[in-house]
N, C-alpha and C positions, 0 to 999 in steps of 0.2 A: 473632109478632116485630113485626110492624108497631104493634100495640096496646101492647106493652110500651116499644117505642121511643116513641111519642108519650105514654105516661105518664112516662117518665123526663124528656122536655122539659117536661112540666107541674111535675114535682118541681122540677127545677133553676131553672126559671122563678119558680114561687113561693117557694122558698127565696131567690132572689136579692133579690126584693120585700120580703120579711119580714124578712131579715137587715140589710138597708140601714135598714129603720126601728129595729129593735133595737140598730144601731151608733149611731145618733143618741141612742136613749134611754138609752146605757151598759149595755145589759143583756147578759147571756152570750151568744154564738152559739148554745150548746147549746139554750136555751131556744127561740131563733128556730126551729131545726129541729123542735123539738118541736110548738110553735105551727102550723108549716107543715103537720106531719102530721096536726094535729087538724083545720085548715081543709079540706085537700084529702081526707081520709078517709073512710070509708065512714059516720061517725056525723055528718058535715056535709055538704059540697058533694057529696062522691061522685066526687070527679073522677078517682081512681084505682081501679079495679076489681079489677086482677090483684093483690091484696095480697101473696098467697104468692110470687110471681115476684120482687115487690120484696124481700120480706123473705129470700129466699134471696141476692140480689144484696148486701143489706146485711150479711149474715154475711161477706162479704168486708171491709166496715169494720172489725168486731171482731177479725177475724184480723190486721188492720194496725195496729188499735189496740195490741194486745198485743204485734206484734212492735216496734213503736217503745217500747213500754214496757221492753221487754227491751233495745233499744240504749241506752236511757238509763239503765238500771240499773247503778247503781256499787256494787260491794262495799267499796271504801274508805270510802265516803261511809255505808255501813251500819254500819261497824264503827266508824268515827269518832262516830257517834250511836247506838250499840248500846243504851246505857241506856235513851235516851229511846224508841227504835224498839221494842223487844222487851217494856221496863217500860211505858212509857204507851200505845204502841200496840197491844200484844200485850193488856194489859188491857181497852183499850177494846172491842176487836173481840170479845174472849170473852166478856165482861160483858153487852154489847148484845146479841150473839148469843143468849146464853143467855136475857135477859131477855124479847127479843121471841119467841123460840122457845116460852117458857113461856107467854106470852099467846096465840100461835096455837093452841098445845096447848089451852088452857083454853076457846076459842072452837069446839073441835072439828075442827080442822085435821089431816090425816095428818101423821105425823112427818115425811115427807119434805119435804111442801109447807112445815110450819112452821118446818123448819131452812132452806128456801130463802127464805122470806119474812124470817126473821131475818136471814139474810146479805144480802139486798136492803137492808133497812132500816138494817144497822149501817155499811155504808159511806158515806162523804162524798165531796165532789166536788173531786177533785184539782184539775182545770182550772180551776174557778171561784176556788176559794180562793187558788191561788198567783197567779194571774192579777190578782186584786183586792189582795192583799197587796203584789204586785210595783208595783201602780199607787199604792198608798198609801206606800210606802216602808217598809212592815213586815216585809219578809220575812226579814230578818236580826235583827229585834228578838227579844227572848226568846220573848214568845209565838207569834210567827211560827215560830221554830225548833221548838217544841213541837208546833205544828200540823203542819209539814212532817214532823217523826218519826214521826206518827201516821199521816199520809197514805202514806208510804213504807210501813208495815207493812200498811195497808190494800190497796196495789197488790198486795204478795205474796199476803194473804188472798185477794184477787180471784180471783188464778189458781188459788189451791186451791179456792174453791166452784166455779170454772169446770170443774175437773177432775172434781168430784163429781157434777155434775147428770147425765151419763149413768148415773153409779150409782145415783144416786136413782130414776131413770126405772125401772131394773130390780129394784130391792131385792126386792120382792113379800115383804115382811114380814121379810126378814132384814138389816135395815139395816147394823148394825155390821159383819157379814162381809163384805156387799158393799162397804162403804167402805174396809175394810182392805184388801181386795184390789186394789180401785182405786189406792189410795195406794200399794200394792207394785209395781204395773205401772208406775205414774207414776215412780217412783223409778228402776227398772230402765231405762225408757225415757229418762229425764233423763240417767242416766249414760251410755249410749250415744251420745245426741245431743251431750254435752258432749265426749266423746271424738273425735267427728267435727268437731266446731268448732274444735277444738285442732289436731287434726294433718292435716286435709284440706282444710277451708274456707279456711284462710289462703293454701294453695298455690293453689287454684282462683281465689280473687280476684286473686291476684297475676299469675297468667297472664293473666286477663280485662284487668286494670289495663294490661298490657303492650301490648294491642293498641291504646288510647287510643280505644278506641269507647264512646261515652256510652250508645249503644242496647244494646251488648252487656252493660255495666256494670248498667245498670238492669234488664235482663231477668233476668240473674244474681240480683240481689238479690230480685227479685219471685218467682224459681223458689225460691230456698233457704225463703224466708217459705211458699210454698203447698206445697212438698215437705215441710216439717216438719208443718205443720198435716195433710197427708194422711196421714202416717204415724201420728200420733198418734189421728187418726180411725180407722185401720185396726185398731189396738189396742183400740178400744172406749172410748177417751178423748176429752176435748174438743180440738178443732181449735185453739183458743186456747191449750192449754198448748205444743203444737208450734210455734207462732208467737212464744211467748214466749221459749221454748229458743233459738230460732233467733236472737232479738235478741239475747239474751245473748251467744251464739257468737260473734255477730259484733261485739258491743259491746265487746270486749276486744281487738278489731284496731284497727290504724291506718286501716281503711277504714270506721269507724263514722260518722265526721261527714259523709263522702261518701255513704254509704247513705242516712242520714238525710235529707239534704237531696234526693237524687234520688226516694225512695218517698213524699216529703211530700204532692205533689199527688194521686197516687193514695189515700193514706190520707185527705186532708182532705175529698176528693169522696165517697168509699166510707164514711167515717164519717158525713159529714153524710146521706147518704141511709140510712143506720141510723137514726139519729137521728129522721129523718122518719118511718121505719117504724115505730118506737117510739110516736110521737105519733099514727099512726093508730089505736093500741090505745085512746085516750083518747075514749072515745065520749060525747057529751055527755047522751043520752038515757039512759045508764047512771049518769053521775056526778051529774048535776043533783039527781034525786030523793034521793040519797043526798048531799049537799053538807054538812049538818053532821058526818056520819061522816068526810069528808075533810078538813075542817078541823080536828076532833077529832085526827084520827092524824097530820096535819101539826104541831099543837102540840103533843102528844105527843112525836112525834119530836124536835122542837128542845128541848124543854125536857129529857128524859130524856138525850139525847146530851150536852146542855152540863152537867148537873149530873155525868154520869159521869166525863167528862175534867176537871171542875174538882177532884172528890174525887181521882181517882188523881193528878193534879199535885200536890194538897197533899201526899198520900202520899211522893210523891217528893221533897218538900223545896222546892216551889216558893210564893212567897207568894200570898195570896190573889187579887189582883187579877191577877197574870199567870195564875195555874191559870184563873180563870173567863174571860179573854179567850181562852186557847187553846180551852176549851170553846165559846164563842160561835162561834168560826172553823169547828168541826167539827161544829155541828149538824145540818146538811142532809143530805138523802140527795145521792146521786152518779150519775155517768155509768155506774159499773160496776154500779150497780143495776139500772139499763134493759138493760145486757149480759146481765145474769144473767137477768131476765124475757123476753129475747127469745131466747135459748138454752133456756131452759125451756118456752117456748113451743114450740119447734120438738120437743120431747119429750114434749108434751101433759102437763106436770105441772102446770100451772095453766090454769084457764079464763078466758075473757076478760073475765068481771066482776071476778074478783079482780084480774088484772093492771091493768086500768083504773083500779081503787079504789087500789092502791098506787102506781102511777105518778103518778096526780094528786098524791096527797100528797107524792110526791118533788118534782114538779115545782114545787107550791106552795112548799116548802121552799127550793129553788134559787132561785126568783125572788126570795125575801127575802134571799137570801145577800150580793148586793153592798151592800145596805143595811147588814146585820149587819155585815159585815167593815169597812165605812168607818168605823161609828160604835163599834165594840166597846170600845174606851177609854172612851168617856160611858158607854155601858151599863153595863160592869163597876162604874165609879165610882157610878153611880147605884143599881145593884143592892145594893152593898156600902155605900152611904150615905157614900163618900167626897167630902168637900168640895173637896178639892184634887185635882191631877193624879196619877194611880197613879204610886206610889214605884216608882223604879227600883233594882233588885235591887243593893246597895252590895257584896257578899260578894266579888263579881269584881274590884272596884276596890281593895279590900284586897289582894289577891291581887297586881294589877298593881303597886301601891305598893311592896310589901316586894320585888317583883322588880327594881325599878328604884333602890331606896333610894340604891344605892352609885354609882351612874351620876352623871357631872358632867362638862359640857363634850360631851355626846353628842349624836347624830343622832335625831329622832323622824321616822321614814317612816309617812306616812298613805296605805295602799293597799299591800298587798304581793304584787301579781299580777306580771306578768311584767316589768316597768320596776322595781318596788320592789324584787324579789329580785334583780335585775344591780345596782341601787345598792347594796344589803346585801352583797354578794358583795365587790364592791370595797373598800367600807368596810372590811371585815373583812379582806383582804389587807392593807390598810395600817395596819390596827391602831387602827381607829376604832371605838368602842361606839358602837351603835345599839339605838333600841327600836322595832318596828313594829306597827302596829295594822291589823287587816283585818275585813271583815264577813261572810267567807266561812268558817265553822266548820270545814269539810274541810280547807281550806287552812291554817288555823290549827293543827289538829290534826297534818297531817303536818309542819308547821315547827317544832312543839314536839317533835316525836319525832326531828325531825333535831338538836335541841340549840340552836335559833335562839331570840331573845328577841323572840317575836310575840305578841301578845295579841289576843283575839276582842273587838270593841265597835265603836261609832260614834264616829268621831274628831270629829264634830261635838259631843259631850258636853263640856262644859268640865271637868266632875268626872274625865271620863278623861283628858283632857290634864293636868290636874295630877297624877293618878296616874302617869303617864308621865315626870313630873319636868320639865314645860316651863319652870319656873322656873329649872333649872339647864342646859338644853339649849343648844347653840351653834347648831342649825339644824334648821328643820323642812323636809322634802320631801314634797310633796303629789303624789301619782302617778296620781289618779284621773282619768278622761277625761273625766266629766260636769262641764262646767264650773260647773253650779248646785252640785254637790257639793263641788267645791274651793271654791267662793266661800264655801260656809257654814263650811268648815274654817278657811279663812283669818279670817274676821270672829270665829270662836270663839277663834282663836289670837291676835289682835290685843287681844281684851279681856284676855287673861291676861299676855301679852308684848308690849307695843307695839314694842319696838325690836328684838326678835328676828328675824332673816333667815328670809325664807320663798321657798322655790324652788318653784315649780309647773310640773308637767309638762302641757302642752295637746297637743291634736290639731294645731290650727294658731294663728294668732294672732289669731283673729278677735274672742276675748275679753278680748285684751291690755288695751284700755283699761279695762274694767270691773275686772278683777283688780288692775290697779296702783292704781286708786282705793280698791281695798279693803286696800291694804297690802303687795302682793307685791312682794318685792324683784327676784326676776329670774324670768324666764317662760321655758321651754324648749319650743318648737313642735316637735311629734315629726317632723310631715312635712317642715317645714323643714330639720331636721337631717339628715334622710334625703337631701334634696335636695342639701345642699351636701355630704355625704359622696360622693354618686353623682358630683356634679359633679367633685368634687376626684379622684376615680378616672378620669374622662373625661379632664382635663387631663394626669394623670400617663401615661395610656395614649397619649396624643397627644404624649410626649416633652418636655413642658414642664418646666422644671427645678422640684424640689420647692419651694424658697423662693418661686418664682413661685406655685405652687399654693397654699402656705400663706398668703402675703400676698393672694391673690385672696379666698381663703375667710374669713379674717379681715376683709378689708374690708368683704365683706357682713355679717358679723356686728356690726361696729361700725357700720354703717348701719342697726342694728336691724332686719335682716331686710327692708329696704325694698325690695331689688331683686326679692325673693321674695313679697313681700305683694301677694296677688290672683294670680290665673291664670286660664286660658282655660277657663270653665265651659262644660258642655254644657247643653242645654236643662232638665233636670230640676233645677240649681240655679241657675237664670237670676236670678231675683228676690230670693229671699230663703231663710234656711234654715229647719228645722223649727221654731225659736224665734221665728220671725218677724223676725230681726236682719238688717239690710241687708248683703248679702256685696260685698267689694272685689273686682272682677274686673278681668282684662285682656281687651280686645276690639280685634280688627285690623280695621281700616275701609281697603278698596282704594277710592280715588278714581277715579271715572268720568271721562271728557271733559266732561261737564257740571258736575260738581260744583263748587260755589260756592268750595271753597277752591283750585282749581286757578289758579295764578298768583299767590297769595297768599302774603305771609310768615305764619309763625307768629303773631308780634306782632301783626299786624293782626286775627287771627281771635279774639283775646281769649278763647282756650279757658279760661282760669282762671276767668272768670266762672262756668262751670257747675259747678266744683268738681273737675273730672276733670284728670289728668296726662298729658302726652304724654310716653311712656317711650321710644319711638324711632321712627324713620322709614326704611323699607326701600324702595329705589328699583333697579329692573331696571338691570344692568350698573353700579351704583355701590355696591350691598351696603348695608351698615348705615350710616347718616348720623346724626350727633349732631342731637337736636332743638334747636338754637340758635333764639334769637328771629327772627335774619334769615333763616332757611332757607325759600327760595321753593317752595311745593309744585308737582309736576306731575303731570298724569294719568297715571295707573297706580301713583303711590305707595302704600305700605302704611303707615298711620298707627297706631301701636299706643297704644291709651289706657288708662288706669288709674284706678279709681274704684269707687264704687258704681254697682249696676246704672242708677239714674235718671241720676246725674251722665254715665255714659259715653253712655247713649241721647241726652241734652241735646248733649253735645259732637259725637256722631256727627250730629245734626240740623244742627248750625252748620256741620260740614265739608261735608255734602252739599248743604246749601241749604233743608233742610227746614222 
């Protein structure tokens, strides 16, 4: 036990060091764990000897990976994208699996091993591709949505392949019969677990939630995942199937998000150990003599999968550039391939040499993925000999233009989330026409089914704004919280309609000046409005007359939120925000007996030179004092300062005598 504990410490220490370096290089953390396993495994430094015990612990990582996948599984999203998911995704998995299996059979592999290796290579990396697409802002672009659709089907296919591994290990020459029996058992168990999830688990978690015990809630979530995995294992099926179904069952409940947050630490650590254990399969002594084969397999994988997805995309009506860009996104192997190899290893389906060769080729393809995703547009243009930027599909713009042709004096809502929908409902109630645009295809699909005039697209595109009838619109509402996104939309609108009123919703007024300079007519800081609403309720409950309450709130608005600009920040937001912008803060300074400001008037201190403002002075026994210029400060006074962190710090020094 002490040996395993020591080896876990080695794994965690090495993982922390390697991941720190990989984050600086902007490489996927999955690769970092794999490299960690390679370095400390028996093929390199040999720091971990008890590899079998580590792999058993790592199995829990796969279980929680599938449990999380089940939690995130969305039937509505699947149905909204069903044409792409089952057409493009299904075609890619079937063709790639069949082709790779044929090659494996051609080189003498057993049918079961050939099917397994084909499945490993057919899958792509959901984690790396979606992460890089989000980072480059292409997640909701057309090629990004094609990639997401294929990855969604691959996730489902990975569950099926994991179910089949125990059957492949027991086939004994009767592979079709064994597979049929396994699928039948899986369907029966699936139906039984879904029934339990629908009628039993919600009541269980409701009772657990009533205790308000975080420990009990976490324990219940872990217990559900592990019991479901144990049940499927008892039926001769993969434990991962039970974990996935358990996640699906709880994913439809309103406990989903809390469960996801609570199990994330367990999942991430155990999944990291799993990838480290996979990295231990990479034995340099076996790989280096066959490095031309590894390079050839990785190159063939990248080229073949790119071509298959591009061809299928063209068959489904996509333009050449979009189809090729989607193919480039999905060219690599993925983390589920490692999961299949690891589970197959426990059933002795593949030997260490085969697993090491295939895993090395997948690692190499995944290492190239961030570079490919970031430059997929330029690569597609070069491969197709396009001299200009890849053309954006125009068919959607024609449909938008036709749907808005009769609108005039309407409102354009950019962003149809919670706030955008609330604005739309009020406009509809008042009989005002509007057209909305959003970048979430599922949200758009559901809104269209509800009969609302909502379109999918990027509101930063001038062509889309024209199709929405911006020249005839009366107002534009931007409801995105990301100020950079909102700023880009404002600039695009101003290019087309210099005089059109633009209303922007922000989290607070931190970027008010930047947005004003870009041409925004009015800014509504969400947190400030919530503060005003809360303050009005406070005054009302203190029996202030409603007229007085309304006057007070309206007075704050007329001062352009000056009273509420800045707040008392904690340590984490002390200097600047995540974009490097200086924060405006409120800071209270209590004057000790030896403070320089004691006995002096505010005017004499000349605090205005620091750029900070004195918003108030509190004195024991006298309450709140107006910060008049002739106010003489006393020991024990609390001076409330307002300004940027640097301005407030300078003013505090002047008050205290530093």
